C-alpha positions in Angstrom: 86.5 82.5 74.6 89.5 82.0 77.0 88.6 82.7 80.6 91.2 84.8 82.5 91.5 84.0 86.2 91.9 87.5 87.6 93.7 87.8 90.9 91.0 90.3 92.0 88.4 87.5 91.6 90.2 85.4 94.1 90.2 88.3 96.6 86.4 88.7 96.1 85.8 85.0 96.7 87.7 85.2 100.0 85.9 88.5 100.8 82.6 86.7 100.6 83.5 84.2 103.3 86.1 86.0 105.4 85.6 89.8 104.9 87.7 90.5 108.0 90.8 89.5 106.0 90.3 92.7 104.1 88.0 95.2 105.9 87.3 96.1 109.5 83.5 96.4 109.0 81.0 94.7 106.7 79.9 97.8 104.8 79.7 98.7 101.1 81.6 101.8 101.7 84.5 99.9 103.3 84.5 97.5 100.4 84.3 100.4 97.9 87.3 102.0 99.6 89.3 98.8 99.4 88.4 98.3 95.7 89.3 101.9 94.9 92.8 101.4 96.5 93.3 98.2 94.5 92.2 100.0 91.3 94.8 102.6 91.8 97.4 99.9 90.9 95.3 97.8 88.5 93.4 99.7 85.8 91.2 96.6 85.0 89.8 96.7 88.6 88.9 100.3 88.2 87.0 99.4 85.1 85.3 96.5 86.9 84.3 98.8 89.7 82.7 101.4 87.4 80.9 98.7 85.5 79.5 97.1 88.6 77.2 100.0 89.2 74.9 98.7 86.5 73.9 95.8 88.8 72.1 98.3 91.0 69.4 100.8 90.2 70.0 104.3 91.5 71.1 107.8 90.8 73.4 108.2 87.7 76.0 109.9 89.9 76.0 107.0 92.4 78.7 104.4 92.4 78.1 100.7 93.2 78.6 101.2 96.9 76.1 104.1 97.1 73.5 102.3 94.9 73.7 99.1 96.9 73.2 101.0 100.2 70.1 102.6 98.8 68.6 99.3 97.7 69.2 97.1 100.7 67.9 97.5 104.3 71.2 96.9 106.0 74.9 97.4 105.4 75.5 93.7 105.7 72.9 92.8 102.9 74.3 95.6 100.7 77.9 94.4 101.3 77.3 90.8 100.2 75.2 91.9 97.3 78.0 94.1 96.2 80.6 91.3 96.6 78.4 89.1 94.4 78.0 91.8 91.8 81.8 92.3 91.7 82.4 88.6 91.2 79.8 88.4 88.4 81.2 91.5 86.7 84.8 90.3 86.9 83.8 87.0 85.3 81.6 88.8 82.7 84.3 91.3 81.6 87.0 88.6 81.6 89.8 91.2 81.8 93.5 90.7 82.5 95.3 92.7 85.1 96.7 95.9 83.7 99.0 98.3 85.7 97.4 101.7 85.9 99.1 104.9 84.7 99.4 105.9 88.4 100.9 102.7 89.7 104.5 103.9 89.4 104.0 106.2 92.4 103.0 105.5 96.0 99.3 106.0 96.7 100.1 107.9 99.8 102.6 110.3 98.1 100.3 110.7 95.1 97.2 111.4 97.2 98.6 113.7 100.0 97.6 117.0 98.4 94.0 115.8 97.8 93.8 114.3 101.2 94.5 117.7 102.7 92.4 119.9 100.3 89.6 117.6 99.0 89.6 114.4 101.0 86.1 113.5 100.0 87.2 113.2 96.3 89.7 110.5 97.4 87.9 108.8 100.3 84.2 109.4 99.7 83.5 110.1 103.3 86.5 111.8 104.9 86.9 109.1 107.5 90.1 107.5 108.8 88.4 104.0 108.4 88.1 104.6 104.6 91.7 105.7 104.5 92.8 102.5 106.1 90.7 100.4 103.7 92.0 102.2 100.6 95.6 101.7 101.7 94.9 98.0 102.4 93.4 97.6 99.0 96.3 99.4 97.4 98.8 97.1 99.2 96.8 94.0 98.0 97.0 95.4 94.4 100.8 95.8 94.8 101.1 92.3 96.1 99.5 91.0 92.9 101.2 93.3 90.3 104.4 94.6 91.9 105.1 92.1 94.8 108.6 93.5 95.6 107.1 97.0 96.0 104.3 95.5 98.0 106.8 94.1 100.5 108.7 97.4 100.7 105.6 99.5 101.2 104.1 97.2 103.8 107.4 97.5 105.7 107.2 101.3 105.5 103.6 101.2 106.8 104.7 98.9 109.6 107.5 101.3 110.5 105.0 104.2 110.4 102.7 102.2 112.8 105.7 101.7 115.2 106.5 105.4 114.9 102.9 106.2 116.1 102.9 103.6 118.8 106.1 105.1 120.3 104.8 108.6 119.9 101.6 107.8 121.8 102.7 105.0 124.1 100.2 102.6 122.5 102.2 99.4 121.8 99.3 97.3 120.6 97.2 99.8 118.7 97.0 99.9 114.9 97.9 103.1 113.1 94.3 103.6 112.2 93.1 103.3 115.7 95.8 105.7 117.0 94.6 108.3 114.5 91.0 107.8 115.6 91.7 108.0 119.3 94.4 110.7 119.5 93.3 112.9 116.5 89.9 112.4 115.0 87.7 110.0 112.9 86.8 112.7 110.4 88.7 115.1 108.1 91.0 116.2 110.9 92.2 112.6 111.4 92.9 112.3 107.7 94.9 115.6 107.8 96.8 114.3 110.8 97.7 111.2 108.9 99.3 113.3 106.1 101.2 115.5 108.6 102.4 112.5 110.6 103.4 110.6 107.5 105.6 113.5 106.4 107.1 113.7 109.9 107.8 110.0 109.8 109.5 110.3 106.4 111.7 113.1 107.7 112.6 111.6 111.0 112.6 107.9 110.4 112.9 106.9 106.7 115.2 109.7 105.6 117.4 109.4 108.7 117.5 105.6 108.4 116.2 105.0 111.9 113.4 102.6 110.7 
């Protein structure tokens, strides 16, 4: 059997030694959010994620992140167990990257309505930190499958960050930290993100000020 070297596998190998390249906290939920964002672009990664749950005993409705948390005493142990399971599952399934049916539309634009009405369906926990991890995973997926779009959407997000920095006189803060400090960490912060993103689109992107 021919072994396919999936780009996702390379990310997981780096995740195992330098998780801070991808996530801000060593937690299965952070990793799950990142993978979910990547899987929005790459259907094969969504398949890998669903299949990885079989590596952990737990409730039928629980995904791999939830099951790993229930099995291990700390977030750190659960995180590294989940990374190892994702690596093993990626090798076992031996899939090729496959653009998803949703990948033609920006994750942010496609998710806005659900972020406002049912954020838990998109983020698991309605936390700004999960939002940032999903968007980072989505951008990593774009880098691998649609690199030109990845460059453009990273630029848009950088301009959005500059927009928030100017709005709140916080020249060094990330957009996620600005949301947490000036709005909220929970559902209210996620709603603020959608509102501010729309404002950014109207006043910066559309007007060409960015």
